[in-house]
C-alpha positions in Angstrom: 25.2 -3.9 -35.8 21.4 -4.2 -35.9 21.4 -7.2 -33.6 23.4 -5.2 -31.1 21.0 -2.3 -31.2 18.0 -4.6 -30.9 19.6 -6.4 -27.9 20.3 -3.2 -26.1 16.7 -2.0 -26.8 15.3 -5.3 -25.5 17.5 -5.1 -22.4 16.3 -1.5 -21.9 12.7 -2.5 -22.1 13.1 -5.3 -19.6 15.0 -3.1 -17.2 12.4 -0.3 -17.3 9.5 -2.8 -16.9 11.0 -4.2 -13.7 11.7 -0.7 -12.3 8.2 0.6 -13.3 6.4 -2.2 -11.3 7.8 -1.2 -7.9 5.2 -0.7 -5.2 5.1 2.8 -3.9 3.6 3.6 -0.5 1.5 6.7 -0.3 0.7 8.7 2.8 -2.7 7.0 3.0 -1.0 3.6 3.0 1.3 4.6 5.8 -1.6 5.9 7.9 -3.6 2.8 7.3 -0.6 0.7 8.4 -0.3 2.7 11.6 -4.0 2.4 12.3 -3.9 -1.4 11.7 -0.9 -1.8 14.0 -2.7 0.3 16.7 -5.8 -1.9 16.4 -3.6 -5.0 16.7 -2.0 -3.6 19.8 -5.3 -3.0 21.5 -6.5 -6.6 20.7 
């Protein structure tokens, strides 16, 4: 019984660690990407 609970806990920790590390784009990042694309288009 304890091993089952510990395994579920370990799987939960691993699952949340992968979900928590996702890269999120902010508005600043989006604007910067658009400006970079515009500069590349001009070149």
